[in-house]
Backbone as ProteinMPNN parsed JSONL, in Angstrom:
{"seq_chain_A": "MDELTVEAMAIEDKEELIDEIMNRYGQEILQLTFSYVNNKAIAEDLTQDIFVKCYKNLHTYSGKAKLRTWLWRIAINHCKDFLKSWYNKNVVISEAEPVISVTKKEMVEEKVIQKEEDEQLISAIMSLPIKYREVIYLHYYEDQPIKEIALLTEVSHNTVKTRLRRAKELLKERLEG", "coords_chain_A": {"N_chain_A": [[142.31, 218.095, 188.119], [141.091, 215.886, 185.999], [141.854, 213.588, 184.546], [144.986, 212.221, 184.534], [147.281, 213.329, 182.264], [149.243, 213.165, 179.221], [150.65, 215.516, 179.325], [151.086, 215.74, 182.014], [153.068, 213.944, 182.294], [155.268, 215.336, 181.662], [156.138, 216.477, 183.922], [158.833, 217.282, 185.864], [159.589, 216.153, 188.291], [159.481, 212.988, 189.106], [158.713, 211.69, 191.428], [156.766, 213.342, 192.52], [154.799, 213.084, 190.589], [154.219, 210.303, 190.73], [153.227, 210.214, 193.298], [150.86, 211.657, 192.952], [149.519, 209.923, 191.191], [149.296, 207.654, 192.845], [147.721, 208.679, 194.925], [145.401, 209.234, 193.544], [144.612, 206.781, 192.327], [145.172, 204.699, 194.059], [143.423, 203.391, 196.002], [141.484, 202.133, 194.391], [143.07, 200.413, 192.885], [144.042, 198.777, 194.913], [141.629, 197.555, 195.703], [141.028, 196.232, 193.345], [143.215, 194.412, 193.175], [142.716, 192.922, 195.458], [140.377, 191.668, 194.673], [141.376, 189.727, 193.039], [143.154, 188.168, 194.636], [142.032, 187.747, 197.15], [142.96, 188.306, 199.734], [143.926, 190.449, 202.169], [146.515, 191.345, 203.052], [148.262, 190.337, 201.064], [147.135, 191.607, 198.853], [147.735, 194.27, 199.486], [150.537, 194.191, 199.348], [150.882, 193.491, 196.637], [149.727, 195.724, 195.437], [151.53, 197.705, 196.166], [153.77, 196.736, 194.776], [152.807, 197.067, 192.176], [152.659, 199.864, 191.929], [155.35, 200.476, 192.151], [156.272, 199.257, 189.831], [154.868, 200.822, 188.002], [156.079, 203.319, 188.483], [158.724, 202.785, 187.665], [158.276, 202.366, 184.983], [157.155, 204.624, 183.865], [158.194, 206.115, 181.785], [157.538, 204.624, 179.581], [154.912, 205.002, 179.068], [152.707, 205.891, 176.625], [150.547, 207.494, 176.1], [148.486, 206.741, 174.476], [146.322, 205.38, 175.517], [144.129, 206.071, 178.304], [145.722, 207.126, 181.3], [144.802, 205.82, 183.561], [143.71, 203.468, 182.493], [146.033, 202.315, 181.463], [147.44, 201.903, 183.864], [145.675, 200.134, 185.184], [145.849, 197.98, 183.441], [148.497, 197.179, 183.89], [148.173, 196.429, 186.564], [146.281, 194.311, 186.431], [147.677, 192.438, 184.863], [149.855, 192.019, 186.565], [148.619, 190.875, 188.8], [147.606, 188.516, 187.658], [150.013, 187.294, 186.94], [151.042, 186.89, 189.502], [149.164, 185.042, 190.504], [149.826, 182.836, 188.988], [152.293, 182.252, 189.924], [155.06, 180.516, 191.581], [155.233, 181.079, 194.288], [152.591, 181.782, 195.056], [151.333, 179.354, 194.586], [152.582, 177.593, 196.337], [153.065, 178.651, 198.901], [151.469, 179.092, 201.941], [149.39, 181.471, 203.245], [148.361, 182.757, 206.26], [145.725, 184.559, 207.347], [144.58, 185.929, 209.94], [141.657, 187.229, 210.801], [140.316, 189.679, 212.913], [137.652, 188.979, 215.132], [134.61, 190.542, 214.947], [132.767, 191.907, 217.421], [129.399, 192.338, 217.934], [127.755, 194.505, 219.755], [125.94, 196.443, 219.926], [122.756, 197.498, 220.768], [120.857, 198.53, 219.097], [121.17, 197.232, 216.735], [119.481, 195.789, 214.214], [117.536, 192.933, 213.146], [117.27, 192.846, 210.347], [119.568, 194.122, 209.355], [121.52, 192.311, 210.112], [120.784, 190.053, 208.642], [121.069, 191.099, 206.048], [123.815, 191.589, 206.029], [124.795, 188.962, 206.231], [123.835, 187.926, 203.823], [125.24, 189.562, 202.037], [127.858, 188.762, 202.642], [127.696, 186.088, 201.852], [127.316, 186.43, 199.115], [129.708, 187.765, 198.394], [131.531, 185.785, 199.105], [130.73, 183.782, 197.322], [131.323, 185.045, 194.888], [134.102, 185.321, 195.143], [134.814, 182.692, 194.979], [134.565, 182.037, 192.377], [136.033, 181.117, 189.197], [138.913, 182.936, 188.07], [138.589, 184.305, 185.604], [135.877, 184.801, 185.465], [135.402, 186.091, 187.861], [136.857, 188.469, 187.593], [135.466, 189.898, 185.573], [132.969, 190.224, 186.767], [133.662, 191.748, 189.021], [134.81, 194.076, 187.815], [132.624, 194.995, 186.299], [130.328, 195.197, 188.047], [131.263, 196.199, 190.526], [133.092, 198.176, 189.962], [131.792, 199.576, 188.058], [132.41, 199.489, 185.325], [132.084, 199.837, 181.831], [131.233, 197.379, 179.316], [132.84, 197.613, 177.061], [135.172, 198.859, 178.093], [135.977, 196.908, 179.907], [136.595, 194.857, 178.156], [138.812, 195.973, 176.913], [140.574, 196.211, 179.118], [140.883, 193.535, 179.952], [141.775, 192.366, 177.717], [140.216, 190.866, 175.883], [137.518, 190.004, 173.614], [134.476, 192.001, 173.117], [132.224, 190.371, 173.027], [133.157, 188.106, 174.357], [133.457, 189.125, 176.922], [130.762, 189.663, 177.516], [129.748, 187.045, 177.428], [131.214, 185.863, 179.506], [130.258, 187.366, 181.665], [127.563, 186.592, 181.672], [127.828, 183.826, 182.138], [129.119, 183.882, 184.603], [127.119, 184.995, 186.21], [125.253, 182.926, 186.067], [126.687, 180.868, 187.371], [126.962, 182.054, 189.906], [124.298, 182.182, 190.681], [123.673, 179.432, 190.836], [125.391, 178.704, 192.946], [124.499, 180.277, 195.058], [121.883, 179.469, 195.388], [122.131, 176.789, 195.864]], "CA_chain_A": [[142.823, 217.291, 187.018], [140.246, 214.704, 185.905], [142.661, 212.443, 184.091], [146.384, 212.581, 184.352], [147.509, 213.264, 180.823], [150.627, 213.133, 178.742], [151.297, 216.733, 179.811], [151.535, 215.464, 183.383], [154.3, 213.171, 182.188], [156.366, 216.277, 181.498], [156.56, 216.918, 185.248], [160.231, 216.911, 186.094], [159.704, 215.371, 189.51], [158.74, 211.725, 188.986], [158.138, 211.36, 192.736], [155.539, 214.122, 192.643], [153.84, 212.479, 189.684], [153.781, 209.003, 191.244], [152.377, 210.519, 194.456], [149.544, 212.021, 192.426], [148.924, 208.699, 190.661], [148.939, 206.802, 193.977], [146.589, 209.297, 195.623], [144.209, 209.162, 192.711], [144.198, 205.433, 191.941], [145.626, 203.705, 195.022], [142.354, 202.597, 196.603], [140.839, 201.252, 193.412], [144.026, 199.351, 192.536], [144.007, 197.854, 196.055], [140.384, 196.781, 195.603], [141.183, 195.343, 192.193], [144.117, 193.313, 193.513], [142.023, 192.065, 196.427], [139.412, 190.837, 193.943], [142.117, 188.605, 192.459], [143.862, 187.31, 195.592], [141.166, 187.493, 198.302], [143.761, 188.366, 200.946], [144.243, 191.876, 202.321], [147.963, 191.575, 203.131], [148.837, 190.094, 199.733], [146.646, 192.679, 197.985], [148.522, 195.468, 199.787], [151.879, 193.985, 198.788], [150.794, 193.555, 195.176], [149.457, 197.119, 195.072], [152.816, 198.4, 196.279], [154.579, 196.288, 193.634], [152.23, 197.66, 190.957], [153.068, 201.263, 191.837], [156.792, 200.477, 191.868], [156.355, 198.955, 188.403], [154.395, 202.029, 187.315], [157.138, 204.332, 188.627], [159.868, 202.407, 186.832], [157.902, 202.321, 183.569], [156.462, 205.847, 183.438], [158.746, 206.561, 180.503], [156.971, 203.831, 178.492], [153.522, 205.408, 178.842], [152.693, 206.631, 175.36], [149.405, 208.398, 176.022], [147.464, 206.227, 173.556], [145.172, 205.068, 176.367], [144.13, 206.867, 179.522], [146.694, 206.667, 182.29], [144.086, 204.873, 184.422], [143.633, 202.204, 181.753], [147.41, 201.791, 181.436], [147.737, 201.435, 185.217], [144.841, 198.946, 185.43], [146.415, 196.887, 182.645], [149.652, 196.728, 184.662], [147.671, 195.764, 187.772], [145.655, 193.032, 186.072], [148.746, 191.517, 184.466], [150.657, 191.689, 187.746], [147.814, 189.938, 189.605], [147.582, 187.223, 186.964], [151.351, 186.713, 187.103], [151.144, 186.412, 190.883], [148.339, 183.831, 190.657], [150.532, 181.732, 188.325], [153.635, 182.135, 190.493], [155.404, 179.439, 192.509], [154.919, 181.556, 195.634], [151.153, 181.669, 195.287], [150.92, 177.951, 194.555], [153.264, 176.782, 197.334], [153.154, 179.262, 200.215], [150.148, 179.298, 202.532], [149.349, 182.667, 204.084], [147.258, 182.747, 207.22], [145.302, 185.915, 207.671], [143.601, 185.853, 211.018], [140.879, 188.453, 210.902], [139.702, 189.792, 214.231], [136.209, 188.775, 215.175], [133.936, 191.776, 215.331], [131.64, 191.61, 218.313], [128.314, 193.289, 217.768], [127.124, 194.678, 221.055], [124.98, 197.54, 219.851], [121.387, 197.014, 220.916], [120.043, 199.012, 217.976], [121.394, 196.406, 215.537], [118.233, 195.072, 213.95], [117.663, 191.658, 212.443], [117.425, 193.072, 208.903], [120.97, 194.421, 209.071], [122.269, 191.064, 210.26], [120.449, 189.221, 207.483], [121.687, 191.721, 204.875], [125.25, 191.355, 206.124], [125.017, 187.555, 205.9], [123.618, 187.78, 202.383], [126.376, 190.212, 201.375], [129.02, 187.896, 202.823], [127.51, 184.917, 200.992], [127.542, 186.866, 197.742], [131.142, 188.003, 198.233], [132.177, 184.474, 199.147], [130.424, 183.106, 196.053], [132.09, 185.732, 193.843], [135.519, 185.009, 195.311], [135.048, 181.288, 194.648], [134.49, 181.879, 190.923], [137.312, 181.162, 188.482], [139.368, 184.317, 187.934], [138.07, 184.97, 184.393], [134.524, 185.252, 185.771], [135.498, 187.012, 188.99], [137.332, 189.78, 187.173], [134.429, 190.645, 184.859], [131.948, 190.601, 187.756], [134.21, 192.847, 189.813], [134.942, 195.29, 187.004], [131.329, 195.473, 185.845], [129.389, 195.543, 189.105], [131.855, 196.945, 191.631], [133.804, 199.341, 189.434], [130.895, 200.195, 187.072], [133.088, 199.603, 184.042], [131.296, 199.352, 180.696], [131.756, 196.169, 178.679], [133.927, 198.027, 176.156], [136.368, 199.097, 178.903], [136.385, 195.608, 180.45], [137.234, 194.145, 177.044], [140.134, 196.578, 176.75], [141.403, 195.878, 180.284], [141.164, 192.097, 180.033], [142.304, 191.978, 176.408], [139.352, 189.9, 175.21], [136.505, 190.694, 172.813], [133.249, 192.421, 173.796], [131.349, 189.211, 173.156], [133.719, 187.245, 175.4], [133.095, 189.748, 178.202], [129.328, 189.414, 177.718], [129.59, 185.622, 177.724], [131.735, 185.612, 180.848], [129.317, 187.95, 182.629], [126.385, 185.728, 181.721], [128.213, 182.566, 182.775], [129.407, 184.185, 186.013], [125.828, 185.145, 186.891], [124.68, 181.583, 186.195], [127.423, 180.172, 188.426], [126.593, 182.645, 191.187], [122.926, 181.758, 190.988], [123.757, 178.04, 191.284], [126.078, 178.623, 194.247], [123.703, 180.916, 196.1], [120.655, 178.708, 195.591], [122.472, 175.424, 196.242]], "C_chain_A": [[142.01, 215.996, 186.976], [141.034, 213.46, 185.534], [144.08, 212.938, 183.937], [146.723, 212.351, 182.886], [148.985, 213.205, 180.506], [151.365, 214.38, 179.225], [151.821, 216.519, 181.224], [152.849, 214.702, 183.359], [155.515, 214.08, 182.041], [156.852, 216.812, 182.844], [157.962, 216.375, 185.506], [160.373, 215.935, 187.255], [158.832, 214.118, 189.426], [158.085, 211.338, 190.303], [156.819, 212.088, 192.94], [154.44, 213.504, 191.774], [153.327, 211.143, 190.228], [152.936, 209.196, 192.494], [150.963, 210.85, 194.002], [148.807, 210.784, 191.908], [148.464, 207.798, 191.81], [147.745, 207.371, 194.743], [145.296, 209.118, 194.848], [143.703, 207.73, 192.529], [144.531, 204.344, 192.958], [144.529, 202.801, 195.559], [141.718, 201.652, 195.592], [141.774, 200.141, 192.943], [144.076, 198.32, 193.661], [142.765, 196.969, 195.991], [140.454, 195.789, 194.444], [142.075, 194.155, 192.545], [143.466, 192.373, 194.519], [141.031, 191.153, 195.719], [140.086, 189.636, 193.286], [142.63, 187.637, 193.527], [143.071, 186.991, 196.855], [141.957, 187.452, 199.61], [144.28, 189.799, 201.062], [145.752, 192.134, 202.303], [148.63, 191.386, 201.771], [148.405, 191.199, 198.771], [147.431, 193.968, 198.223], [149.933, 195.357, 199.216], [151.868, 194.107, 197.266], [150.562, 194.99, 194.706], [150.746, 197.935, 195.134], [153.724, 198.027, 195.101], [154.112, 196.95, 192.331], [152.674, 199.115, 190.819], [154.568, 201.405, 191.63], [157.003, 200.23, 190.371], [155.933, 200.172, 187.573], [155.48, 203.103, 187.328], [158.301, 204.036, 187.685], [159.558, 202.489, 185.344], [157.144, 203.547, 183.091], [156.938, 206.315, 182.066], [158.158, 205.781, 179.321], [155.519, 204.204, 178.197], [153.46, 206.326, 177.635], [151.539, 207.618, 175.245], [148.331, 207.925, 175.076], [146.183, 205.875, 174.301], [145.223, 206.01, 177.564], [145.15, 206.278, 180.483], [146.057, 205.615, 183.199], [144.015, 203.499, 183.757], [145.005, 201.536, 181.71], [147.771, 201.191, 182.794], [146.944, 200.169, 185.544], [145.388, 197.749, 184.657], [147.645, 196.301, 183.354], [149.178, 195.921, 185.864], [147.09, 194.395, 187.456], [146.727, 192.019, 185.681], [149.587, 191.088, 185.667], [149.909, 190.677, 188.629], [147.783, 188.556, 188.959], [148.939, 186.526, 187.067], [151.518, 186.152, 188.508], [150.367, 185.1, 191.061], [148.997, 182.612, 190.008], [151.867, 181.408, 189.0], [153.806, 180.937, 191.423], [154.982, 179.826, 193.916], [153.439, 181.359, 195.943], [150.712, 180.214, 195.378], [151.496, 177.135, 195.711], [153.359, 177.368, 198.736], [151.747, 179.544, 200.719], [150.235, 180.481, 203.486], [148.136, 182.549, 204.999], [146.943, 184.186, 207.574], [144.193, 185.824, 208.702], [142.91, 187.198, 211.149], [140.269, 188.524, 212.295], [138.182, 189.62, 214.136], [135.573, 190.054, 215.696], [132.755, 191.41, 216.217], [130.614, 192.726, 218.182], [127.593, 193.384, 219.105], [126.084, 195.784, 221.038], [123.554, 196.986, 219.874], [120.514, 197.418, 219.734], [120.249, 198.219, 216.682], [120.15, 195.556, 215.317], [118.488, 193.84, 213.111], [117.875, 191.838, 210.945], [118.876, 193.351, 208.529], [121.819, 193.163, 209.147], [122.031, 190.17, 209.05], [121.114, 189.772, 206.228], [123.189, 191.473, 204.862], [125.581, 189.919, 205.744], [124.857, 187.316, 204.404], [124.772, 188.394, 201.6], [127.622, 189.334, 201.468], [128.925, 186.645, 201.959], [127.795, 185.274, 199.539], [129.036, 187.078, 197.487], [131.9, 186.684, 198.209], [131.956, 183.72, 197.834], [131.218, 183.729, 194.907], [133.563, 185.341, 193.929], [135.83, 183.549, 194.997], [134.968, 181.018, 193.142], [135.894, 181.785, 190.334], [137.648, 182.617, 188.153], [138.771, 185.021, 186.714], [136.641, 185.463, 184.593], [134.541, 186.301, 186.885], [135.894, 188.401, 188.513], [136.254, 190.56, 186.422], [133.302, 191.071, 185.795], [132.439, 191.809, 188.549], [134.243, 194.145, 188.997], [133.585, 195.868, 186.61], [130.449, 195.984, 186.99], [129.984, 196.374, 190.231], [132.587, 198.192, 191.175], [132.991, 200.071, 188.362], [131.567, 200.429, 185.718], [132.156, 199.11, 182.929], [131.996, 198.154, 180.038], [132.932, 196.507, 177.761], [135.239, 198.209, 176.928], [136.892, 197.782, 179.492], [137.116, 194.807, 179.374], [138.659, 194.673, 176.828], [141.071, 196.161, 177.885], [141.805, 194.407, 180.322], [141.714, 191.529, 178.736], [141.55, 190.805, 175.784], [138.286, 190.687, 174.448], [135.291, 191.077, 173.665], [132.342, 191.219, 174.049], [131.85, 188.243, 174.233], [133.372, 187.804, 176.777], [131.625, 189.48, 178.508], [129.077, 187.954, 178.109], [130.07, 185.31, 179.133], [130.824, 186.195, 181.922], [128.091, 187.055, 182.786], [126.697, 184.434, 182.461], [128.496, 182.773, 184.265], [128.108, 184.325, 186.798], [125.149, 183.792, 187.075], [125.354, 180.809, 187.321], [127.074, 180.738, 189.803], [125.193, 182.213, 191.611], [122.927, 180.325, 191.512], [124.338, 177.954, 192.689], [125.247, 179.226, 195.374], [122.402, 180.163, 196.381], [120.939, 177.319, 196.142], [122.948, 175.259, 197.625]], "O_chain_A": [[142.208, 215.109, 187.807], [140.882, 212.407, 186.152], [144.336, 213.952, 183.287], [146.466, 211.275, 182.346], [149.844, 213.197, 181.388], [152.562, 214.323, 179.505], [152.869, 217.05, 181.592], [153.65, 214.8, 184.289], [156.649, 213.656, 182.264], [157.859, 217.518, 182.905], [158.226, 215.18, 185.379], [161.178, 215.006, 187.203], [157.621, 214.168, 189.641], [157.018, 210.724, 190.306], [155.865, 211.52, 193.47], [153.286, 213.419, 192.193], [152.125, 210.884, 190.189], [152.013, 208.417, 192.732], [149.987, 210.384, 194.59], [147.613, 210.619, 192.158], [147.368, 207.24, 191.758], [146.86, 206.624, 195.161], [144.235, 208.881, 195.425], [142.497, 207.491, 192.571], [144.202, 203.178, 192.737], [144.681, 201.579, 195.573], [141.443, 200.494, 195.909], [141.317, 199.04, 192.635], [144.144, 197.12, 193.396], [142.853, 195.76, 196.205], [139.994, 194.652, 194.554], [141.728, 193.012, 192.246], [143.647, 191.158, 194.44], [140.857, 189.999, 196.11], [139.428, 188.633, 193.009], [142.551, 186.422, 193.348], [143.415, 186.046, 197.566], [141.654, 186.651, 200.494], [144.977, 190.296, 200.177], [146.215, 193.042, 201.613], [149.472, 192.193, 201.375], [149.208, 191.674, 197.968], [147.758, 194.68, 197.273], [150.46, 196.323, 198.664], [152.74, 194.749, 196.681], [151.129, 195.42, 193.702], [151.014, 198.756, 194.257], [154.366, 198.893, 194.505], [154.926, 197.342, 191.495], [153.025, 199.557, 189.724], [155.013, 202.361, 190.995], [157.807, 200.904, 189.727], [156.565, 200.503, 186.57], [155.763, 203.721, 186.301], [158.797, 204.927, 186.995], [160.464, 202.661, 184.528], [156.547, 203.517, 182.015], [156.155, 206.852, 181.282], [158.266, 206.226, 178.179], [154.959, 203.77, 177.19], [154.072, 207.393, 177.614], [151.557, 208.489, 174.375], [147.343, 208.633, 174.877], [145.085, 206.052, 173.773], [146.237, 206.665, 177.807], [145.406, 205.074, 180.473], [146.703, 204.633, 183.564], [144.242, 202.481, 184.411], [145.116, 200.325, 181.901], [148.34, 200.102, 182.866], [147.492, 199.231, 186.124], [145.389, 196.628, 185.167], [147.814, 195.083, 183.412], [149.717, 194.852, 186.15], [147.384, 193.422, 188.151], [146.688, 190.871, 186.122], [149.983, 189.927, 185.77], [150.511, 189.733, 189.142], [147.919, 187.543, 189.645], [149.005, 185.312, 187.258], [152.071, 185.067, 188.686], [150.856, 184.164, 191.693], [148.755, 181.48, 190.429], [152.497, 180.4, 188.678], [152.838, 180.414, 191.975], [154.438, 179.004, 194.655], [153.09, 180.821, 196.993], [149.82, 179.879, 196.157], [150.951, 176.08, 196.038], [153.702, 176.65, 199.674], [150.935, 180.154, 200.023], [151.046, 180.492, 204.412], [147.025, 182.274, 204.547], [147.804, 184.93, 208.044], [143.02, 185.661, 208.367], [143.52, 188.184, 211.562], [139.759, 187.524, 212.799], [137.54, 190.063, 213.184], [135.95, 190.574, 216.745], [131.854, 190.684, 215.797], [130.938, 193.907, 218.308], [126.907, 192.452, 219.524], [125.419, 196.026, 222.045], [123.205, 196.108, 219.084], [119.545, 196.732, 219.407], [119.603, 198.484, 215.669], [119.812, 194.707, 216.142], [119.52, 193.718, 212.451], [118.596, 191.051, 210.332], [119.359, 192.871, 207.503], [122.73, 192.971, 208.341], [122.972, 189.597, 208.5], [121.662, 189.011, 205.43], [123.768, 191.183, 203.815], [126.543, 189.678, 205.014], [125.645, 186.594, 203.794], [125.233, 187.818, 200.614], [128.354, 189.18, 200.491], [129.922, 186.187, 201.401], [128.438, 184.509, 198.819], [129.564, 186.619, 196.474], [132.8, 186.489, 197.393], [132.876, 183.099, 197.303], [131.73, 183.011, 194.048], [134.197, 185.062, 192.911], [136.989, 183.202, 194.772], [135.266, 179.914, 192.686], [136.843, 182.316, 190.91], [136.745, 183.435, 187.976], [138.475, 186.214, 186.781], [136.231, 186.437, 183.962], [133.786, 187.273, 186.848], [135.338, 189.4, 188.971], [136.135, 191.77, 186.614], [132.741, 192.155, 185.638], [131.704, 192.782, 188.723], [133.756, 195.182, 189.448], [133.41, 197.086, 186.589], [129.893, 197.079, 186.907], [129.276, 197.179, 190.836], [132.69, 199.162, 191.926], [133.45, 201.074, 187.817], [131.322, 201.437, 185.056], [131.51, 198.073, 183.078], [133.201, 197.958, 180.196], [133.908, 195.76, 177.7], [136.295, 197.767, 176.473], [138.102, 197.569, 179.566], [138.129, 194.161, 179.646], [139.588, 193.901, 176.59], [142.223, 195.801, 177.644], [142.935, 194.075, 180.681], [142.075, 190.354, 178.664], [142.15, 189.88, 175.235], [138.168, 191.9, 174.619], [135.097, 190.566, 174.768], [131.772, 191.066, 175.128], [131.049, 187.632, 174.939], [133.034, 187.051, 177.691], [131.281, 189.111, 179.631], [128.29, 187.671, 179.012], [129.411, 184.577, 179.87], [130.638, 185.584, 182.974], [127.641, 186.795, 183.902], [125.922, 183.996, 183.311], [128.149, 181.927, 185.088], [128.002, 183.831, 187.921], [124.54, 183.536, 188.114], [124.682, 180.169, 188.13], [126.911, 179.982, 190.76], [124.955, 181.915, 192.781], [122.269, 180.025, 192.508], [123.829, 177.21, 193.528], [125.285, 178.747, 196.507], [121.882, 180.219, 197.495], [120.09, 176.73, 196.811], [123.262, 174.144, 198.041]]}, "name": "protein", "num_of_chains": 1, "seq": "MDELTVEAMAIEDKEELIDEIMNRYGQEILQLTFSYVNNKAIAEDLTQDIFVKCYKNLHTYSGKAKLRTWLWRIAINHCKDFLKSWYNKNVVISEAEPVISVTKKEMVEEKVIQKEEDEQLISAIMSLPIKYREVIYLHYYEDQPIKEIALLTEVSHNTVKTRLRRAKELLKERLEG"}
């Protein structure tokens, strides 16, 4: 089943359907939420909330858009609501990441340099304002075409193009500076 369709909505067992949706889209929704909040634990919680919301609102899915697009729209709106929330603005979450010790002798200098560059790029992307971060993430990490990004973010094609251009300029400034 390439795309869950309206026919899938006829499945009597909503639990079976939501399991299929979670198996199919869970990882990409988690990655999407992480791109908004930059915190693994919060991203996992938001992803769970998104699927609960999806489960409760399956009856509202009309089939006009792909199920994936409908789910992404829920996820994007949920992430934006979270970023505006009192909780996000007033509660500080500490996420202590374990330090990875590299003891492998075969680790070459090029891999270390590449990793540092990747981390700098990710850090620069995560420091962008959300309107730029989301288009960068959707375009470069999810390979979404501009038309789909415009649909998901509810802005015009030209706005998406402008935001992509501006995001690249900001990244260039941050990485060179």
